[in-house]
C-alpha positions as CSV (number, residue, x, y, z in Angstrom):
1,M,45.1,56.9,2.2
2,I,45.3,60.5,3.6
3,D,42.0,61.4,2.1
4,L,40.4,58.2,3.6
5,I,41.7,59.3,6.9
6,D,40.3,62.8,6.6
7,E,36.9,61.4,5.6
8,I,36.9,59.1,8.7
9,L,37.7,62.0,11.0
10,A,35.1,64.1,9.4
11,T,32.6,61.2,10.0
12,L,33.6,61.0,13.6
13,R,33.3,64.9,14.0
14,H,29.9,65.2,12.5
15,N,28.4,62.5,14.8
16,K,30.3,63.0,18.0
17,L,27.7,61.7,20.5
18,R,26.5,58.9,18.2
19,T,30.1,58.0,17.6
20,A,31.0,58.0,21.3
21,L,28.2,55.8,22.2
22,T,28.8,53.4,19.3
23,G,32.5,53.4,20.1
24,F,31.8,52.5,23.8
25,A,29.6,49.7,22.7
26,V,32.3,48.3,20.4
27,S,35.1,48.8,23.1
28,W,32.9,47.3,25.8
29,G,32.2,44.2,23.6
30,I,35.8,43.6,22.8
31,F,36.9,44.3,26.4
32,L,34.4,41.6,27.7
33,L,35.7,39.2,25.0
34,I,39.5,39.7,25.9
35,V,38.7,39.3,29.7
36,L,36.5,36.1,29.2
37,L,39.0,34.7,26.9
38,S,41.8,35.4,29.3
39,V,40.0,33.8,32.2
40,S,39.0,30.7,30.1
41,R,42.7,30.5,29.0
42,G,43.8,30.7,32.7
43,L,41.3,27.8,33.4
44,I,42.6,25.7,30.6
45,N,46.2,26.3,31.6
46,K,45.5,25.4,35.2
47,M,43.7,22.1,34.0
48,E,46.5,21.2,31.7
49,D,49.0,21.8,34.3
50,M,47.1,19.6,36.7
51,F,46.6,16.8,34.3
52,S,50.1,17.0,32.8
53,S,51.7,16.5,36.3
54,R,50.1,13.1,36.7
55,D,49.3,9.9,34.7
56,N,45.9,10.4,33.3
57,E,45.6,6.8,32.1
58,I,45.0,5.4,35.6
59,I,41.9,3.8,37.1
60,S,42.1,3.7,40.9
61,I,40.0,1.0,42.5
62,T,39.0,1.0,46.2
63,G,37.0,-1.5,48.1
64,G,33.5,-0.5,49.2
65,W,30.4,-2.2,50.5
66,A,28.2,-4.5,48.6
67,H,24.6,-3.3,49.1
68,K,22.9,-6.0,47.1
69,P,22.4,-9.6,48.2
70,Y,24.3,-11.9,45.8
71,K,24.5,-15.8,45.5
72,G,23.2,-16.2,48.9
73,L,25.3,-13.6,50.5
74,T,23.7,-10.8,52.5
75,E,23.8,-7.1,51.6
76,D,26.0,-4.6,53.3
77,R,29.2,-6.6,53.1
78,Q,32.5,-4.8,53.1
79,I,34.7,-5.6,50.1
80,K,38.4,-5.6,50.9
81,L,40.9,-5.7,48.1
82,K,43.9,-8.0,48.5
83,D,47.5,-8.6,47.1
84,R,46.2,-11.3,44.8
85,D,43.7,-9.0,43.0
86,M,46.6,-7.2,41.2
87,G,47.6,-10.3,39.5
88,I,44.0,-11.5,38.7
89,L,43.2,-8.1,37.2
90,A,46.3,-8.1,35.0
91,S,45.8,-11.7,33.8
92,Q,42.1,-11.3,32.9
93,N,42.2,-7.9,31.3
94,A,45.7,-8.1,29.5
95,S,44.4,-6.2,26.6
96,N,43.5,-3.1,28.5
97,I,46.2,-3.0,31.2
98,A,49.8,-1.8,31.0
99,E,50.7,-2.0,34.7
100,V,49.1,-2.9,38.0
101,S,50.1,-1.5,41.4
102,A,48.7,-0.9,44.7
103,E,49.1,1.0,48.0
104,I,48.6,0.2,51.7
105,A,48.8,2.7,54.4
106,S,49.2,3.3,58.1
107,D,47.5,6.6,59.0
108,S,48.6,6.5,62.7
109,A,52.3,5.9,62.2
110,V,54.6,8.5,63.7
111,I,57.6,9.6,61.7
112,M,60.3,11.4,63.9
113,T,63.7,12.9,64.2
114,S,65.4,14.4,67.2
115,K,64.1,17.8,66.1
116,D,60.4,17.0,65.6
117,Y,57.9,14.5,64.5
118,L,55.0,13.9,62.0
119,T,51.7,12.1,62.7
120,D,50.6,11.9,58.9
121,G,51.5,8.2,58.8
122,Y,52.9,6.6,55.5
123,K,51.9,4.9,52.3
124,G,53.4,1.6,51.0
125,V,53.7,2.1,47.2
126,Y,55.2,1.0,44.0
127,P,57.4,3.2,41.8
128,A,54.4,4.1,39.7
129,A,52.9,6.1,42.6
130,Q,55.1,9.1,41.6
131,A,53.3,9.5,38.3
132,T,50.0,8.4,39.7
133,N,50.1,11.2,42.4
134,G,51.9,13.7,40.1
135,L,54.8,14.1,42.5
136,T,57.8,16.4,41.5
137,M,61.0,15.5,43.1
138,S,62.9,18.6,44.4
139,D,65.8,16.4,45.9
140,G,66.9,12.9,45.7
141,R,64.7,10.2,44.0
142,F,61.4,8.3,44.5
143,I,60.9,4.7,45.4
144,N,62.5,2.2,42.7
145,H,62.2,-1.4,41.9
146,N,65.3,-2.3,43.8
147,D,63.7,-0.8,47.0
148,I,60.7,-3.1,46.3
149,N,62.7,-6.2,45.5
150,S,64.9,-5.8,48.6
151,S,62.2,-4.4,51.0
152,R,64.4,-1.5,51.8
153,R,63.8,0.9,54.7
154,V,63.8,4.0,52.7
155,I,61.4,6.9,52.6
156,V,60.3,9.9,50.5
157,I,58.9,12.7,52.2
158,N,57.2,16.1,51.4
159,K,59.2,19.3,51.1
160,E,57.2,21.0,54.1
161,S,57.8,17.7,56.0
162,A,61.4,17.9,55.5
163,K,61.5,21.4,56.9
164,T,59.5,20.1,59.9
165,L,61.8,17.3,60.6
166,F,65.3,18.7,59.6
167,G,64.9,22.5,59.4
168,D,67.3,23.9,56.9
169,K,69.4,20.9,56.9
170,K,69.4,18.8,53.7
171,A,67.1,15.8,54.3
172,V,68.3,13.3,51.7
173,G,70.6,10.7,53.3
174,E,69.3,11.5,56.9
175,Q,67.6,9.0,59.2
176,V,64.1,9.1,60.5
177,K,62.2,6.8,62.7
178,V,59.0,5.1,61.6
179,N,57.3,3.1,64.3
180,D,60.8,2.8,66.0
181,L,62.4,1.5,62.8
182,S,65.1,3.5,61.2
183,F,64.5,4.6,57.6
184,T,66.7,6.6,55.2
185,V,65.3,9.6,53.5
186,V,66.1,9.0,49.7
187,G,63.8,11.8,48.3
188,V,62.0,15.0,48.9
189,Y,59.1,15.9,46.7
190,D,57.0,19.0,46.1
191,H,53.1,19.0,45.6
192,E,50.4,21.4,45.7
193,W,48.3,19.4,48.2
194,T,49.8,15.9,48.9
195,R,51.7,15.9,52.2
196,G,52.1,12.1,52.8
197,S,55.3,10.1,53.2
198,F,56.0,7.0,50.9
199,I,57.9,3.8,51.6
200,P,58.3,0.7,49.5
201,F,55.2,-1.6,49.3
202,T,57.0,-4.6,50.3
203,T,58.5,-2.8,53.2
204,A,55.0,-1.6,54.3
205,R,53.6,-5.1,53.8
206,G,56.3,-6.5,56.2
207,M,55.1,-4.1,58.7
208,S,51.5,-4.8,58.3
209,G,51.4,-7.8,60.6
210,G,50.7,-10.5,58.1
211,S,47.7,-8.7,56.5
212,D,47.2,-9.1,52.8
213,V,44.6,-6.3,52.4
214,V,45.4,-3.3,50.2
215,R,43.8,0.2,50.4
216,R,43.8,0.8,46.8
217,I,44.6,-0.7,43.5
218,H,46.0,1.5,40.6
219,V,45.7,0.2,37.1
220,K,47.5,1.9,34.3
221,T,45.4,1.3,31.2
222,K,46.4,1.1,27.5
223,G,44.5,1.3,24.2
224,L,41.7,3.7,25.5
225,T,40.7,6.4,23.1
226,S,37.1,7.4,24.2
227,L,34.7,7.7,27.1
228,E,33.0,4.4,25.8
229,D,36.4,2.6,26.1
230,G,36.8,3.9,29.6
231,K,33.4,2.9,30.7
232,A,33.8,-0.6,29.2
233,T,37.1,-1.1,31.0
234,E,35.4,0.0,34.3
235,K,32.8,-2.7,33.7
236,A,35.4,-5.3,32.9
237,F,37.1,-4.6,36.2
238,R,34.0,-4.8,38.2
239,S,33.1,-8.2,36.5
240,T,36.6,-9.6,37.3
241,L,36.7,-8.5,40.9
242,G,33.0,-9.4,41.3
243,R,33.8,-13.0,40.5
244,V,36.7,-13.0,42.9
245,H,34.8,-11.3,45.9
246,T,31.5,-12.5,45.0
247,F,29.4,-9.4,44.6
248,D,27.1,-8.2,41.9
249,P,29.1,-6.4,39.1
250,E,26.1,-4.0,38.8
251,D,26.5,-3.1,42.4
252,E,28.5,0.1,42.0
253,S,28.9,0.6,45.8
254,A,30.9,-2.5,46.1
255,L,33.9,-0.9,44.4
256,W,34.8,2.8,44.1
257,L,36.3,3.6,40.8
258,W,38.2,6.8,39.9
259,N,38.7,6.7,36.1
260,R,41.2,9.6,35.5
261,F,41.1,9.0,31.8
262,N,37.4,9.6,31.4
263,D,37.8,12.6,33.9
264,Y,40.4,14.0,31.5
265,L,38.3,13.6,28.4
266,T,35.3,15.1,30.0
267,T,37.2,18.1,31.6
268,S,38.8,18.7,28.3
269,S,35.5,18.8,26.5
270,A,34.1,21.1,29.1
271,M,36.9,23.5,28.7
272,N,36.5,23.5,24.9
273,A,32.8,24.2,25.4
274,I,33.7,27.1,27.8
275,V,36.0,28.7,25.2
276,F,33.3,28.3,22.5
277,A,30.7,29.8,24.9
278,V,32.9,32.7,25.6
279,W,33.4,33.5,21.9
280,I,29.7,33.3,21.4
281,I,29.0,35.7,24.3
282,G,31.7,38.1,23.1
283,I,30.5,38.2,19.6
284,L,26.8,38.6,20.7
285,T,28.0,41.6,22.9
286,M,29.8,43.1,20.1
287,L,26.6,43.0,18.0
288,S,25.3,46.0,19.6
289,G,28.5,47.9,18.6
290,I,28.3,46.6,15.1
291,V,24.8,47.7,14.7
292,G,25.8,51.2,16.0
293,V,28.6,51.4,13.5
294,S,26.3,50.4,10.8
295,N,23.9,53.0,11.8
296,I,26.7,55.7,11.7
297,M,27.7,54.7,8.2
298,F,24.0,54.8,7.1
299,V,23.9,58.4,8.4
300,S,27.2,59.1,6.7
301,V,25.9,57.7,3.4
302,R,22.8,59.9,3.7
303,E,24.7,63.0,4.5
304,R,27.1,62.4,1.5
305,T,24.5,61.6,-1.1
306,H,25.3,64.6,-3.1
307,E,29.1,63.9,-2.9
308,I,28.5,60.3,-3.9
309,G,26.3,61.5,-6.9
310,V,29.1,63.9,-8.1
311,R,31.7,61.2,-7.9
312,R,29.5,58.8,-9.8
313,A,28.8,61.5,-12.5
314,I,32.5,62.1,-13.1
315,G,33.3,58.4,-13.6
316,A,33.9,56.9,-10.1
317,K,33.5,53.2,-10.2
318,P,30.9,51.6,-7.9
319,F,33.6,49.4,-6.3
320,S,35.7,52.3,-5.2
321,I,32.8,53.9,-3.4
322,L,31.9,50.5,-1.9
323,K,35.5,50.1,-0.8
324,Q,35.7,53.6,0.7
325,I,32.6,53.1,2.9
326,I,33.6,49.6,4.0
327,L,37.2,50.7,4.9
328,E,35.6,53.6,6.9
329,S,33.6,51.2,8.9
330,V,36.5,48.8,9.4
331,A,38.6,51.7,10.5
332,I,36.1,53.0,13.1
333,T,35.4,49.4,14.4
334,T,39.2,48.7,14.8
335,L,39.9,52.0,16.3
336,F,37.5,51.6,19.1
337,G,38.1,47.9,19.2
338,Y,41.8,48.3,20.0
339,V,40.8,50.6,23.0
340,G,38.9,47.5,24.2
341,I,41.7,45.2,23.6
342,V,44.1,47.4,25.7
343,M,41.7,47.7,28.5
344,G,40.9,43.9,28.3
345,V,44.7,43.2,28.5
346,V,45.3,45.4,31.5
347,V,42.4,43.8,33.4
348,A,43.6,40.4,32.4
349,Q,47.0,41.2,33.9
350,L,45.3,42.3,37.2
351,I,43.2,39.2,37.2
352,G,46.5,37.1,36.8
353,M,48.2,38.9,39.6
354,A,45.1,38.4,41.9
355,F,44.2,34.7,41.1
356,G,47.0,33.3,39.1
357,E,49.7,32.4,41.7
358,G,48.5,29.3,43.5
359,G,45.0,30.1,42.7
360,V,42.3,28.7,40.3
361,L,44.0,30.3,37.2
362,K,47.3,30.0,35.6
363,D,48.8,32.7,33.4
364,P,45.4,34.2,32.5
365,T,46.9,36.4,29.8
366,V,46.2,37.1,26.1
367,D,48.7,35.5,23.9
368,I,49.5,36.3,20.2
369,A,47.0,33.8,18.9
370,I,44.2,35.4,20.8
371,A,45.2,38.8,19.7
372,V,45.2,37.7,16.1
373,Q,41.9,36.1,16.4
374,V,40.3,39.2,18.0
375,T,41.9,41.4,15.2
376,V,40.3,39.0,12.5
377,V,37.0,39.5,14.5
378,L,37.3,43.3,14.4
379,I,38.1,43.4,10.7
380,I,35.1,41.1,9.8
381,A,32.9,43.0,12.2
382,G,33.8,46.3,10.6
383,A,33.4,45.1,7.1
384,L,29.9,43.6,7.9
385,A,29.0,46.9,9.6
386,G,29.8,48.9,6.5
387,L,28.5,46.4,3.9
388,F,24.8,47.3,4.1
389,P,25.4,51.1,4.0
390,A,27.8,50.6,1.1
391,M,25.3,48.6,-0.8
392,K,22.7,51.3,-0.3
393,S,25.2,53.9,-1.6
394,L,25.4,52.1,-4.9
395,K,21.7,52.2,-5.4
396,I,21.8,56.0,-5.5
397,K,21.4,57.3,-9.0
398,P,23.7,60.1,-9.9
399,V,20.9,62.4,-11.3
400,E,18.9,62.0,-8.1
401,A,22.0,62.6,-6.0
402,L,22.9,65.8,-7.7
403,R,19.7,67.1,-6.8
404,D,20.1,66.4,-3.2
405,E,21.2,69.2,-0.9
């Protein structure tokens, strides 16, 4: 091992400029690979965090405008979803539906206390809205089925709204006025961008002046495993509601559908493609360094022709010479490669500090798995870089090598 280290150091000393340039290429390739893998990991972590906080098996349906004439009806008709549509969807698509809920809203409602007021309005929802919106309760609870069944005057507000209405005072259990009606705060939630307030659907329906129109229907699906399943379910929902509201099921503007299941599958596939592309880009960048290492080893073999001849003449086996040259190549590649790894990890940490907290990335750092993967790449790259020079060394005949000076 000591002899091998001495020979590697000798190779580096004899080709200082070439070694420095080649080492820079190897380090740069590994550096880019680490940074790109860290950024892609940060994107994936952010995506997983976003999707894990909400129910991804939801298809949300909003009424739109029928732009096609259908069965004697004119175009440009507004399609308004109603309470009855929930039951119709559930009964006619039972194999694909686990639960149906809806929401209604008043965007102009004022929510106030003696301290301050909000003009964000409210949404009347079912308990499923917590998972649908990905809400994390920081205090108290969300709307439950007892609230729905009893049409209770309870409200769930955002953490920032609680500060506005109550300051540092605990909000749960306190009273607020919603359109001059008293509501009890039963929960405070935290969310990155949602700021609305939530009350029971039945309570909001009682405050809607007899209307049966809903703003949006949320369908929790079941049994979906592919994009094709998601698209087929969308088509079934359009067909069902098309019969109820008399519009062409092919008229996509009549209903606006947000298929979170398909969005999740598509985004996951895109993230996997990004990681694959990062590896390809990184490996291609490393090729220049690998070629340089191979070039150094070719020079080393040429300079050591006489030495190789002597070793062959005194009985050294071809495998021992092959192993020595390949190990030298692996050592050089790994040495400069780890310089690139250290630089990449430092930059990844800086990227995490700059963009990770509340930004587009989450924890863009290199974990043990990536470090192991990069190490394997380094070893393979070094072995490949030394393979061809090593094979050339085996072709040197001892007699000819001994004549070489």
